[in-house]
C-alpha positions as CSV (number, residue, x, y, z in Angstrom):
1,M,-21.0,4.9,-194.3
2,N,-18.2,2.4,-193.9
3,F,-14.4,2.2,-195.5
4,E,-16.2,0.9,-198.6
5,T,-18.4,3.5,-199.7
6,C,-17.5,6.5,-201.0
7,A,-18.9,9.9,-200.2
8,L,-19.1,11.9,-203.2
9,R,-19.3,15.0,-200.7
10,E,-16.5,14.4,-200.3
11,T,-14.8,15.0,-203.4
12,S,-15.5,16.0,-206.7
13,Y,-13.8,13.4,-208.1
14,P,-16.5,10.0,-209.3
15,C,-16.5,7.4,-207.1
16,S,-15.5,4.9,-210.5
17,I,-11.7,6.3,-210.2
18,F,-11.6,3.8,-207.4
19,E,-12.9,0.5,-208.9
20,D,-9.6,0.2,-210.7
21,R,-7.0,-1.8,-208.8
22,H,-4.0,-1.4,-211.2
23,P,-2.8,2.2,-209.7
24,S,-2.9,0.8,-206.3
25,T,-1.4,-2.6,-207.0
26,V,1.7,-1.2,-209.2
27,A,2.2,1.4,-205.7
28,M,2.0,-2.0,-203.4
29,T,4.4,-3.5,-205.8
30,I,6.6,-0.8,-206.0
31,L,7.2,-0.5,-202.1
32,V,7.8,-4.2,-202.0
33,V,10.5,-3.9,-205.0
34,V,11.9,-1.2,-203.2
35,E,12.2,-2.5,-200.0
36,M,13.8,-5.4,-201.5
37,F,16.5,-3.4,-203.5
38,N,17.3,-1.8,-200.1
39,A,17.7,-5.0,-197.8
40,L,20.1,-6.0,-201.0
41,N,21.9,-2.1,-200.5
42,N,22.1,-3.2,-196.7
43,L,24.8,-6.1,-197.4
44,S,27.4,-3.7,-196.3
45,E,27.2,0.0,-195.3
46,N,30.0,1.5,-197.0
47,Q,31.0,-1.2,-199.9
48,S,29.6,-0.9,-203.4
49,L,27.5,-4.2,-204.0
50,L,29.7,-4.4,-207.2
51,V,32.4,-5.3,-204.3
52,I,30.2,-7.4,-201.9
53,T,28.2,-9.7,-204.0
54,P,24.7,-10.7,-202.9
55,R,26.3,-14.2,-203.0
56,S,27.8,-13.3,-199.9
57,N,24.5,-13.6,-197.6
58,L,22.5,-16.4,-199.0
59,W,19.9,-16.1,-196.3
60,L,19.4,-12.9,-197.6
61,V,19.0,-13.6,-200.9
62,G,16.6,-16.5,-200.3
63,S,14.5,-14.2,-198.3
64,I,14.4,-11.6,-201.0
65,I,13.3,-14.5,-203.5
66,L,10.6,-16.0,-201.3
67,T,9.0,-12.1,-200.7
68,M,9.1,-11.7,-204.4
69,V,7.4,-15.5,-204.8
70,L,4.9,-14.6,-202.3
71,H,4.2,-11.0,-203.8
72,I,3.5,-12.7,-207.5
73,L,1.5,-15.3,-206.0
74,I,-0.9,-12.8,-204.3
75,L,-1.1,-11.2,-207.6
76,Y,-1.5,-14.1,-209.9
77,V,-3.5,-16.4,-207.9
78,H,-7.2,-15.5,-208.5
79,P,-8.3,-16.2,-204.5
80,L,-5.5,-14.5,-203.1
81,A,-5.8,-11.2,-205.6
82,V,-9.3,-11.1,-204.7
83,L,-8.3,-11.6,-200.5
84,F,-5.8,-8.7,-201.1
85,S,-7.9,-6.5,-203.6
86,V,-5.3,-6.5,-205.9
87,T,-4.5,-7.3,-209.5
88,P,-2.4,-8.9,-211.9
89,L,0.4,-6.6,-213.3
90,S,1.0,-6.4,-217.1
91,L,5.0,-6.7,-218.4
92,G,4.7,-3.0,-219.2
93,E,3.3,-2.6,-215.4
94,W,6.5,-4.4,-214.4
95,T,8.6,-2.4,-216.3
96,A,7.6,0.6,-215.0
97,V,7.5,-0.8,-211.1
98,L,11.3,-2.0,-212.0
99,Y,12.1,1.6,-213.6
100,L,10.4,3.9,-210.4
101,S,12.7,0.6,-207.9
102,F,15.9,0.8,-209.5
103,P,16.6,4.4,-208.4
104,V,16.7,3.1,-204.7
105,I,20.0,1.3,-205.6
106,I,21.9,4.1,-207.6
107,I,21.1,6.8,-204.9
108,D,22.5,4.4,-202.5
109,E,25.7,3.3,-204.5
110,I,26.4,7.5,-204.7
111,L,26.1,7.7,-200.9
112,K,28.4,4.9,-200.3
113,F,30.7,6.0,-202.8
114,L,31.0,9.9,-200.9
115,S,31.2,7.8,-197.7
116,R,34.3,5.8,-198.6
117,N,35.9,8.8,-200.7
118,T,35.3,11.7,-198.5
119,G,34.8,10.3,-194.8
120,L,31.2,11.6,-194.7
121,R,29.1,9.3,-192.7
122,F,25.6,9.7,-193.6
123,R,24.0,8.4,-189.9
124,F,21.7,10.0,-188.0
125,R,22.1,11.6,-185.0
126,L,20.9,10.6,-181.5
127,R,19.3,13.3,-179.0
128,K,20.8,12.6,-175.5
129,M,17.1,12.0,-174.3
130,D,16.9,9.1,-176.8
131,Q,19.5,7.2,-175.9
132,L,19.8,4.3,-173.5
133,P,20.8,5.3,-169.9
134,K,24.7,4.2,-169.3
135,D,23.9,1.1,-167.3
136,R,21.4,0.1,-169.5
137,R,23.6,-0.1,-172.4
138,D,26.3,-2.3,-170.7
139,R,23.9,-5.2,-170.1
């Protein structure tokens, strides 16, 4: 058995549920859009997107546009869609993708607001063993 075959004995679901590429295409597109929104959020660690506009980093804006153009090409150019096992999305599916992806901006704006107004910092603390030795940090 290889990854392209369906083993009926391992699941009670019929193999036909894996033939529709829309769910996996929507999931992948949500991940791509969430990552692009997250990149946009990282223009500033504490300042809102309303204060620091995307025009402050045109390289980032260009890379986001390029990424989305490439993703759209993969979805809508038939040979690429076949190669990546995806299917074109409808307008309704794109709307769902945006609705499910946009909360990452809202959540990050809330965290930035709390960081600015309460002094809270949302960072991971490194354990002592995770840090580089002092002689290697100075290089």
